[in-house]
C-alpha positions in Angstrom: 17.0 -75.5 -43.1 18.8 -72.4 -44.4 15.4 -70.3 -44.7 14.5 -71.3 -41.4 17.9 -70.1 -39.7 17.8 -66.9 -41.7 14.1 -66.2 -40.7 15.0 -67.1 -37.0 18.0 -64.9 -37.1 16.0 -61.9 -38.4 13.2 -62.4 -35.9 16.0 -62.7 -33.0 17.7 -59.5 -34.1 14.3 -57.7 -34.1 13.2 -59.0 -30.8 16.8 -58.2 -29.4 16.6 -54.5 -30.7 12.9 -54.2 -28.9 14.2 -55.5 -25.5 17.1 -53.1 -25.8 15.2 -49.9 -26.7 11.4 -50.2 -25.8 10.4 -49.9 -22.1 7.8 -52.6 -21.4 8.9 -54.7 -18.5 7.2 -53.1 -15.3 8.6 -53.5 -11.9 6.6 -52.1 -8.9 8.0 -50.8 -5.6 6.3 -49.3 -2.6 8.1 -47.4 0.1 7.2 -45.5 3.2 8.8 -42.1 3.9 10.4 -42.0 7.3 10.8 -39.0 9.6 14.1 -37.0 8.8 15.3 -33.4 9.3 14.7 -32.1 5.7 16.7 -29.0 5.2 16.2 -27.8 8.9 12.4 -28.5 8.7 11.3 -30.5 11.5 8.2 -32.8 11.0 9.0 -33.7 7.6 9.6 -37.5 6.2 11.9 -38.7 3.4 11.8 -42.1 1.7 13.8 -43.3 -1.3 14.2 -46.3 -3.5 17.1 -47.4 -6.0 17.2 -49.1 -9.3 20.5 -50.1 -10.9 20.9 -50.5 -14.7 22.6 -53.1 -16.6 26.6 -52.7 -16.6 26.7 -53.1 -20.4 23.7 -51.2 -21.9 21.8 -48.1 -20.9 18.4 -48.8 -19.6 15.5 -46.6 -21.2 12.7 -46.3 -18.5 9.3 -44.7 -17.6 8.5 -43.9 -13.8 5.1 -43.4 -12.7 4.3 -42.6 -9.0 1.5 -41.6 -6.7 1.0 -40.9 -3.1 -2.1 -40.5 -0.9 -1.1 -36.8 0.1 0.8 -34.1 -1.7 4.6 -34.8 -1.6 7.9 -33.5 -3.2 9.1 -36.2 -5.6 12.6 -36.3 -7.1 14.2 -38.8 -9.4 17.9 -38.6 -10.2 20.0 -40.7 -12.6 23.7 -41.4 -11.4 26.5 -42.7 -13.7 27.6 -45.0 -10.9 25.8 -47.7 -9.0 24.7 -46.4 -5.6 23.8 -48.4 -2.6 21.3 -47.6 0.3 24.2 -47.3 2.8 25.9 -44.6 0.4 22.6 -42.7 0.5 22.3 -42.9 4.1 25.6 -41.0 4.4 25.3 -37.7 6.1 28.1 -36.2 3.8 26.3 -34.6 0.7 29.9 -34.3 -1.0 30.5 -38.2 -0.4 27.1 -38.8 -1.8 28.0 -36.8 -4.9 31.1 -38.9 -5.3 29.3 -42.1 -5.0 26.6 -41.1 -7.6 29.3 -39.8 -10.2 27.6 -37.5 -12.6 24.0 -36.9 -11.6 21.0 -35.7 -13.6 17.7 -34.7 -12.3 15.0 -36.5 -14.6 11.9 -35.7 -12.3 11.3 -32.9 -9.9 7.5 -32.5 -9.2 5.1 -31.9 -6.3 1.7 -33.2 -6.1 0.0 -36.6 -5.7 1.1 -38.2 -8.7 3.7 -37.9 -11.8 5.4 -39.8 -14.6 8.8 -39.3 -16.2 10.7 -41.0 -19.3 14.5 -40.9 -19.1 17.7 -43.0 -19.6 19.6 -44.7 -16.9 23.4 -44.8 -17.8 24.9 -48.3 -18.4 26.2 -49.4 -14.8 24.4 -46.4 -13.3 21.4 -46.0 -10.9 18.1 -44.2 -10.7 17.5 -42.7 -7.2 13.9 -41.6 -6.5 12.9 -40.1 -3.3 9.8 -38.5 -1.7 9.7 -35.6 0.9 6.5 -35.0 2.7 5.9 -32.1 4.9 3.8 -33.9 7.4 5.0 -36.0 10.5 3.1 -39.0 9.3 4.8 -41.0 6.7 3.0 -41.7 3.4 3.4 -44.8 1.4 4.5 -43.8 -2.1 3.7 -46.2 -4.9 6.1 -46.3 -8.0 6.1 -48.4 -11.0 9.3 -48.5 -13.1 8.9 -49.6 -16.6 12.3 -50.4 -18.2 13.9 -52.1 -21.0 15.9 -55.4 -20.8 19.1 -54.4 -22.2 21.2 -57.3 -21.2 18.7 -59.9 -22.4 18.1 -57.8 -25.6 21.8 -58.1 -26.2 22.0 -61.8 -25.8 19.0 -62.2 -28.0 20.6 -59.8 -30.6 23.9 -61.7 -30.5 21.9 -65.1 -31.1 20.1 -63.5 -34.0 23.6 -62.5 -35.5 24.8 -66.1 -35.0 21.7 -67.6 -36.5 21.9 -65.2 -39.5 25.4 -66.0 -40.0 24.8 -69.8 -40.0 21.8 -69.3 -42.5 24.0 -67.4 -45.0 27.1 -69.9 -44.4 24.7 -72.8 -45.3 23.7 -71.1 -48.4 27.1 -70.3 -49.5 28.4 -73.9 -48.9 25.3 -75.4 -50.9 25.9 -73.2 -53.9 29.7 -74.0 -54.0 29.1 -77.6 -53.3 27.1 -78.2 -56.7 28.8 -80.1 -59.5 29.8 -78.2 -62.6 27.8 -79.4 -65.5 30.0 -80.9 -68.2 29.9 -78.7 -71.5 27.4 -79.7 -73.9 28.8 -80.9 -77.3 27.3 -79.2 -80.2 25.1 -81.0 -82.4 26.5 -83.1 -85.4 26.7 -81.2 -88.6 25.6 -82.9 -91.5 
């Protein structure tokens, strides 16, 4: 039983670390840009999507996107969780305050792109598309990220199993009876 607990503990430790660090869980999103006044340029469209990270652990992620026509694509990480209503605010200084410290992790024009980055714990990833045409393109995006909260739970479970496996070993060793001293052979 002891060996099984130790082996399971090590497996859970490795699995938990992989879930925290390796981005392999994909989520897809499609959004359509809507007509907007883009920096005083009439006839352009803007669309955005938001991903909020785990509150405990940063999320390592890869974002890939494509559109049927050339667009300007921007991806920004925020240290605070951001909502759609906060982004819809017309006040850019309020948007900056809602976002906290922001970092541009993607800034490209074209029909597709891909970025790798870290979303801070409790923060958000905001990605948006700006098109110069008045017809709204549909942007397809795939965000492949880690599962940090699940990874942390699996990691803690691995530590507990490992400790139980080691504790059972220690208890078994200390619980064995001590052999009585052997009497020397009779001398004759």
